C-alpha positions, 0 to 999 in steps of 0.5 A: 330110954336106956335106963327104962330098957334095963328097968332102972327106976328114977325117983323124984330128986334123983340126978341122971347127969353128974354134978356140973354136967351139961352145956357150959356157960358162954363165959367159961369157953369165951371169957373175952365176950363180956369185955368186947360187948361192953366196948361196943355198947357205947352206954348212955345214961348216968352210970350210977342210975338203975337204968342204962340204955344203948341205941345199937340194935341186936343185929349190929351188936351181934355182927360186931362181935362175930367179926371178933370171933364171938358166936352169939345169937340176937336172943342170947345177946338181948338176955345178956344186955338185960342182965347187965341193966341195959335197955334199947332206947331211941333219941329224944328231942330235948335240946331247944337251942339258943333263943333269938335275942329279939324274940320277945320283942317280935312277939310283943310287936305282933301282939300290939299290931293284932290288938290295934287292928282288932280295935279298928274292927279290921280282920286279923288272920293267921295262915298256915299250910296244914299236913298233906293228906292222901285222897282215897280209902285210907286210915284217918285218926278219929272215930264215928258212930257205926251200927253194931256189927258194921265196921269201915275198912280201909287200905292196909298201906298208905301208898301214893299209888293207891291214892286218887290224889293228894289234898293240900289243906291251907288253913285261915284262922280268923283271930277276931271271931275265932273261926276257921276256913280251909281251902283244899288244893290238889297240887302243891303248896305254892305262894300262888295257892296261898294267896288264892286261899286268902282271896277265897276266904275274903270272898266267901266269909271275910267281906261279910264279917268286915264289910267296911274294912280296907285293911287286913293283918296277916300273921304267918310263920314265914316259911313254905308258901308264905315264906318271908323271902319269897318274892311271889308271896309278897308280890301276889 
C-alpha cells in the first residue's frame, strides 16, 4: 500500500521482498525436529518399499513433539509425513495361528456322519445364533423399490434407548433340503432358547419333511448358547 501511495508501479516479475526474505523453513530454526519425529514414528513396512506407514495419529505425534519443545501443528505434521513417504494405516487381520493337528480328521468325521444320516433319509441341520438386531426405525443393509421422489428415512443413530427391543435370530439350516428356518427371540441367546428354536423348527417344518424319522443330526460351532461345555444345552 505504501508503494501505491507514493506512485511506484510494480511490473510482472518484479520482487518486493529481497531474495531469501519471508518466513524461514522450520528445519532452519528447529533442526532437531526431523530426527525427533522419526524417533516417534515407529515405522511399519519394508524400508526399501515405496510405501511406509505409521499407526500413530497426528494428535499423538504432535503432543509427543510438543513435550520435546517442538511447535508444529497437525496439518503441517501431516504434510511432513507425506513428504517422508508415510501414510496412516490400520492393523490387518492376517495371522491365522496354528491349526489343530486333528482338524482335518474332525471335518472328515462330520462329513461322514452327515452323509450317513442323509443316506438314511434322516434330517441333518446346522444351527447358529445370528447377529442381534435392534427393533425399530433403524438403517439396514439392502435396497427396495420405491416410488419416484419418495425415500424411507430412519434414525441417524443406532442407540439402544431408541429401540423398541432387541431381536435375537437363531438360524436352523436344513442341509438335506437346503432350506432355512429362523426363530427370533427378544431376550438373550441362551441354551434354552437354542433348543426351543430347534423344537419349533421340528414342529413347524421338520416333522412334515421327515415323517418317519426318529433320529436327528445337529451340527454346531460349539460356542455360545450351543457350547460344547454347556450342560444345559446337552440336558435340554
